[in-house]
N, C-alpha and C positions, 0 to 999 in steps of 0.2 A: 481455323475452322470456326464459323459462327455457331454459337451455342443456341439451342432452342429456347425460346422465351415462354415462360409460364406466367402470364399476367394474372395476379390474384383476383382481379375483377371477373375474369372468365370462369372462376370457380365459386362465384357468389359473394366475394368480398365487396363491401360498400364503404367508400372513404368519406362518410358523412360525419365523422367524429362522434357518432352515437352507437352505431351497430357493433356488437361484439363479433369479431371476424375469426376467432380461433379455429373453428371447424373448417371454414372455407380455405384459410391459408394452409392448414394442415393437409387438406386435400390437394392443394397446388404443390406442396412439397412432396407428397407421396407420389403424385403423377410424374413429377420431375425425376425422382429417383427411379421409378419404374421404367422410365424412358432411357435410362442410362446416364442421366445428368442434364444439367442446363441451368437456366437462370429463372429464379422465382422473383418476379419484379413487382414492387410497389410503385405506382405512378399516379400523379394527379389526385391527391386527396389526403385525408387524415383518417388513418385506419386504427381502430381500437382493437387491441389484441391481448389475449391471455397467453398461456404457455403453448409454444409450438416446438415439436421435436424435429430437428433437422436430420437429414440422411446424407450418406456419402455422395460426393460429386454434385452437390447442390450449392449453387451460388445465389445468395439472397442479395438483391439490389434494392436500395431505397433511393429513389431518384431525388433530384433537387426540388421537384415539385410535390414531394410526398413527405408525410410524417407518419411514424408509427407511435401510437399512444398506448401506454400501459393500461390494462383494464382497470375499472374504477374501484374494484374490491380485491383485497388480498385473496379471497376465496375464488376468484376467477382464474387463479394460477394453480398449477398442479400441486397436490399435497406432497409432503416429504415422504421419501421412500423409507422402508424398514430394512434393518440389517440384522444378521444373525451373529455379528461379532461386535466386540466393544468399541465404542466411539470415545475418543479422548478429546477431540476438538469440539468446539461449539457448533451449533447447527449450521452456521454460515459455511463452514469448511467440511462438514460431514455429509451434507445433503445437496443434491444437484438439480432436482426436478423443479423446485419452486423458483422459476426463472422465466423470462420472456422467451428467449431462444435457448434451446438445450440441444447439445450434440453429445451422444454417447457412443463410443467405439466407432467413430466415423473417420473417413479419409476424404481429403480434398473438399474441405468446407470453407466457404467464404461468406462473410457478412460485410457489405460494403455499400458505398454510395455517397452522394453529396447531401442526402437528406438528414432527417433528425429523428431520434428516438427520445420520447418524453415519457418517463415512467410515472410522472404526475404525483409524486410524493405519496404513494399508497403504502401505508404502514399496516403492520399486523396489530390492529388495535386491541385484539383479545390477548395478545402476547402469548400465543399458543406455543411458541418456541422458547420463551423465557430469555430472550436476548434483546431487551430494551425495545420491543415492538418492531424489530426490523421486518421489512416487507420482502418482496421478491427481488431476486437478482435481475440483471438485464441479460447478460450473455454468460452461459456456463458450458464449458467444454471438458469432457472427461475421456481420457484414453484415446484422443484423436491424433491424427497425423496429417500434416500438410494443411495448415489452417491459416487463413488471412482474415483479419478484422481491420477495416481501414475506412478513412474518409469521413466517417459519420460524426455528427454532434449527438452526444448522449447526456441527458439531463435528468435530475430529480430521481435518481435511483436510491432506494432505501435499504439496500443490502449491497454486497459486493457487485461492482458494476460489470467488469470483465474478469471472470475467474476461470482459470483453466488448470486442471490437475492431471498429471501423468500424460501430458501431450508432448508431441515431438514435431519439430520443424514448424514453428509458429512465427508469423509476421504480423505485427500490430503497428500501424502507422497512420498518421494524419488524423487522429482522433482529437476532438475537442469535447471535454466533459466537465460538467459541474454537478457533482453527486454528493450524497450525504455520507456514505461510508467509503470503503476502499475503492480506489480507481482501477488500476490494472494489477492483477494478482496472479503471477505464475506460481504454481505449487508442484514441486517435484517434476518439473518440465525441462525439456532439453532442446538445444538448438533453437533458441528463441531470440528474435530481434524486435526491439521496441524503439521506435524513433518518430520524431517530428510530431509529437503529441503535446497538447496544452491541457493540463489537468488541474482542476480545483476540486478539493474534497473536504468533507467534514471530518473524515477519519484519515487514514494513511493514503499517500499518493500512489507511488509505484512501490508495491510491497511484495517481497519474495517470501514464499513459505515452503517448508519441507515437513509436511504433516504425516500423520499415521492414518489418514482417512480411508485408505484403501486396504487397511489391515496388513500393511507391510512397510518396511523402511525403503526409502528411495532418496534421490538427491535432485536438486536443481543444478543444471550443468550446462556449460557452453552457451552463455547468454551475453548479448551485446545490447546496451541501451545508449542512445545518443540523440542529441538535438531535441530535448524535451524541456518544457516549462512546467513547474509544479508549484502549487500553492495549497497548503494543507492546514486544517484545524488541529492536526496531530503531528505526524511525521511525514516528511516529504519522500525520501528514499529510505526504505527499511527492509532489513532481513529479519524476519520474525513476526509475531512471537512464536508461531507454530514452527518448531525447530527440532524435529525428531531425527531426520536423516542427515542432510547437509547441503552445502553449496560449494561448487567447484567451477573454476575458470570463468569468472564473470568480469566483464569490462563495462563500466559506466562512464560516459564522457560527454562533455559539452552540454551541461544541464544548468538551467537557471532556476533557482529556488527562491521564492518570495513569500513574505507574509505567512510564516508558519509558526504555529503556536508552541510546539514542543521542540522538536529536533530536526535538523536538516538531513543528516546522514546517520543512520542507525544500523549497526551490525551486531546481532546478538545471537547467542546460543544458550537457550535456557531449558531445553528438553532433551539434551544429549547429542545434538547435531555437531558434526565436524565440518568446520568452515575453512576451506583451504584454497586460497588464490582469488582474491578480489582486488581489482584495481579501479579506483574512482578518481577521475581527473578532470580538470577544467570545469570546475563547478563554482558558480557565483551565487552567493546568498545575500538577500536583502531582507532585513526585518525578521530574522529568525531567532527564536529565543536561545536555544543552545545549538551550536553548529554540529557537534560530533558526539556520538555515544557508541562505544564499542564495549561489549559486556558478555562475560561468561556468567551464567546463573545456574541455579539448581532447582528450578520449578519442577522439572521432570514429569511433565504431564504426558504420560504414555505408558507402555507396558513396563512392569517392574523388572528390575535387574540390569538396566542399562547404566553405563557410566556417565558421569558429567561430561559435557561436550568440550570441544577444543576450537580455538580460533587461531589461525596461523597464516602467514604470508599475505598480509594486507598492506596495500599502498594507497595512500591518499595524496594526490599530487595536484598542484596548481589550484588550490582551494582558497576562496576569499569569502569573508563574511563581514557585513557592515550594517549600519542602521538604515534609517534614522530612528527605529524603534518607536514608531507611532501607531495609534489605533488604525484598524483597517476593517473594511467590510468583507464578510466571508460567509459562506453557507453554514447552516447549522450542522452540529456534529452527532446528533442522535435524535430520537423521537422527542425526548423531553426538551432538548434545545430548540428543536423545530416548533414544538407546541408553544414555547415561551417567546417565539419571535426573536431568538437570540442570533443576531447576524452581525454584531459589532464585537470585535476582539480587541481588548486592551492588553498589550503585552505584559503589563504588571499585574493583571488579574488572571491567573492561569486557570484556576478551577479548584477541585478538591482532590487531595491525595492523602496518603496515610499520615504524613507528617505536617500537613498544612491545609488550610482552607482559605484560599484567597478571596472567596466570595464574601467573607466576613472580616477580612484583614484590614480593610481600609487602606490598602496599598495605593500609592499614586506613582506617577512617573519618577518621583524623586526617592522612592523606596529602594531597598536592596532587593530587586526582584528577579534578576536574570539568573537562570540556572547555569551551573558550571558544567562545561563539557568534561566528560571523563572517559578514560580508556583503561579498563580494569579486567584482569582475570580474577580467578579465585585462588586462594592459598592451595597449593598442590595442583592447580590447573591453570598455569600462567598462559597469557597470550604469548605467541611466538612470532618473531620476525615482523614487527610492525614498523612501517616507514611513513613518515609525514614529510613531504617535500614541497617547498614553495607554498606554504600555508600562511595566510595573513588574516588575523581576526581583529576586528575593531568592535569592541563590546561596550555595553552601557557602563558597567563598573559602578562606582559609588560606595563600595563596601569599606567600612571604617574600622572594623575589628575582625580578627582572624580566629576561627575555631578550627584547631588542628585535630580534633577528635573525630575521625572518620570511622564509622562502624565497619566491622568485617561482614556482618550479615546484611544482605540487601533487604529493602522494604518490600512492599506488596508487588503489584504488577510491574514488570520490568520496563521502566522508562528511565530517562536520564537522571531523575531525582532519587534513584534507588538508595544511594548512600547519603542523601541529604541534598537539599536544594542549593545551598551556598557552600561550596567546598573551599579548601584553603589555597586554591590557585585561582587567579582571575582568568586565566586562559584555559588550561587543560590539566586535570588531575590524572596522573598515571599510577597504576599499582599492579603488582604481580605480572611482570612482563619479562620474558627472556628474549632479548634482542630488540632494542628500540632505537631507531634512527630518526633524529630531527634535523632536517637539512633546510635551512633558511625558513624557520618558523618564527613568526613574530606576533606579538599581542599589543594592542593599544586599547585604551578605554576613553570614552567621552568624558566621564567624570573621574576625578582622582580615586584611586583604589589602592589600599594598603597591601594587598596580597601580592605574592610573587607571580610571575607569568605562568610558571609551571611548578608542580610538585611531583616528586618521584618517591614512591614507597615500594620497596621490594622490587626494584627494577634492576636487572642484570644486563650487562652488555649495552649500556647507553652510549650512543654516538651523537654528539651535537656538532653539526657542521655549519 
């Protein structure tokens, strides 16, 4: 059955790249919903738009001849909503209205097409939310069912690009994006498929969250990601940092990660989440600082009284990481980076963290710069049943002395350097694990390195095959 078309121009929208069309497009969406559903179509033009609230059974199509441009001011988008319960997450994960397209409690919602959305680098210059001047999101979906986001090019988003929380049956595919903050972010969502996307981000690429933003615990569950390319100024594939509930039954495969400043694969529980059953396989990394970071921490940002989290039943299989560890061009990673015109990343100049400041270090390509991958539980909260199979790491190396003093207490924000940047293994440092299998795992370095390939502290049930 052919769906009825609601051309936004018939409701007063003008694709001249100047006129603010929020009211006209909202009228088209409302008419479509009142008619029982159909297609709200953008065709032939450049449409400037602030926040539009979608409805059930509405399919938004941006055709190849059309672009949707974000409104020129942060204040052209909906203000953040108010809550009568405590918020533990930052504003990006706690509020949903400040976005281009918003769907709340909807079913059968699609945003698709061969066209482009350009959010035009609009930042919250008054920093009203206190999170580094982040601006509006692009697409935000909350408690929705049967969702598709596909085909589009999405550029220059200054907050989470595609963020969906407590959603079910979600298909995201064929997206190409170049955005400043996180790319695709499922939060406590179930039955999700993400595939055939090309993602470049200033923050994390594909990042799974399990937050407390709806005043309850929940999990991300039954998720399949495949055939994606990711390039990130931070982490490419990440679980966290918002980790209150948990993650279950997740498969990620056939992913290419390139030119990533911090870590390729991150699995962390720092707010009490139980992570059980993640398989990541067939991943190729090029020019990634640290390939792997698996971490139990005790940040515990959430309601009081919860126990520290657990991570169990993790398999990383058919993983390669290689150089050439050269500088690369990439999008800025927050407002200050953007304002400074910071678009070249040197692998050996990481940035600023609790224990180091590379911006003042004078590091060069010949310095000891590469962070050590680490897979660590906490004392009393070990990782359980961790398997690495067919993993080959070719790293920069060059370390000439070994420091075996690894602190028990993690540093600040949970990134791969939490126990120190250069650890006493040149490949992977393992600690506090019950059940670890290494099957055909190898490490090489471009430069001579005095460290052992692996170090094992408080690891029980080690199998090396």
